[in-house]
Phi, psi and omega in degrees: 000138181274156181237126168252136177230166187286133167274089186255186181096189186273148184307325184288346179260005187301317185293313180291325175296317178299319177298318180295314179293325175292323178293331178287338178117011179283158186255351180195156178236141174228158182242149177248143178276087181242241182284352179228171178306148181267341180266322191295322180300326182285338172293312177301312182296321183304323180280355183252331185224166172247094178200170181289144182229147187204142162271135185210076001234164164277125181286118194272322190304320182274003184251157170280138176303332178291317178304310179300317181294324175296311178302317183291318182298312183295319177293333175290325175289311182298322178275009177046054174077022189235031181246146175234130176272105180263124183243155181215167183257339192059192181246166188300314182301328182279323181297315186281321191254340176262316179269349180069025180265194183241147181239123178196123178043063189306318181295319181294320178293319179297319177306314186286328177303306178307310184295319179296313176305311177300323178292318176300310183299321178293325184286327176291326188279322185255353178081007181284160178292130176285122182211072177257119180230110181244182177281334184248336182215153178220134183225096183232001177241121175212077180296153182307331176305327187257010180263115178287351183085179184299140175282124185302340184251009182090174180283129181286145181289150177250108181260158185232124171276142183201151177234308188280167183295325180291310175297328181288314176299320177303312176304311181296330182286318193237333190278165178269002173179154178251125172269111181283110184312133188296341179273098180197174168236172176302318182288325181295319177300317184283327190259340180242311182293308184296318175298323176292321172307311181299320181293315179299318177299316181297320183293326181275350186072024180262158181255337183199166176209133176296138185254135176240086182287155181233146183228131167276123192242123173256106185237134182195161181246355179227167177297323177296317180295317183290324179296314181296322183285326176288330177288324174298315181292320184303316183296322179292318180297321182297318180291317177296319182294339184280347185277121184305323181297341183260003183301326181307329180292322179290321183299319180304321183268010181074021183243015187305332181295345180285336186300306180295326174301309183297319180297319179295321180288326175301313182292334173277353178076018184270075189297315183302318182289326174303308186298322184289342179281341177272096188286172182299321182300315181292323177302313180294332182278323180269336183239173175259125185229138174149191172288167177309315182296318178297321179294321177296318176299318179292317177301316177299319182297314185286327194228356194299331180268001187249324193210161180252003172206162183220144172266124185243134177247142181234075198269134167074016181208157182279135174227138186269159174293335178292316175301315177299322176294321172302319178290324177296317182296317180296320178292323182292335182277351181291147180274128183302137171075011182234074183302148180289158173271355187281151168075024180296142182278000000 
């Protein structure tokens, strides 16, 4: 199994950080739309390393499909055919109050955005007339002056991030891959995500779609390191769990009652109390915990029969490049398609 990790830090450090991570043994780098632009660090990384690159995710609703298509085209060139455009919808408060955008029927709008980006990229690639007419966006004007021509490395894939059944079905219907949102459990993926994927594929008359699972990882090699890692992960899980849209993950595990409690504490700014509500059992259910070798085994159990690569996050605690390299080596050693029987929840 291949390992993708986040290219984090300041944009001016992207090249050196990319070199260090690739030297450690990772197979791909992704960016998250946080305190910095999601595309620019990948431009820098593309000139520094030969590795897979991905946005994970670029928030699509406030952006024009044409903007997204241009960024994807150029990063596909700069990355020499190793770029994937990962798109996501975010949640309503962020779209309306952080991005200053509008929120309406997010799954329908994401479906149309994916189709529009694909149509634009296809028209550039094969020279066909662009004639995309949707409910939310229209792209019917593309004079030759604005056509970059066929991409020498082919059309980059357009992936869609999803958690709930409607967005997951949408991804399975139209996207080139599904980014499985990192806040999940083994049961949620099997009982909720996979049936929604199957339904979306059936609706579209498709037979399969690549899955890109993501895992929140608490990794350490000593008791002290594991305690620090679980503390960082616990905080992230508490904030995810406070979001109403993410309650179904807790519901599957019989912990749905935590969501309103976490939400109330979040609004009160009581971070310590939020973290305290996420006990060790829930951390190990929603995240992957252990040494690099143990984490690789658990990732293989959860996803080994579903995907050939995984995106890993190490939130809120220090992790060394040597530990990331050890995780990469252990994942590379997994036998494809044969998840471990160890560690069942």
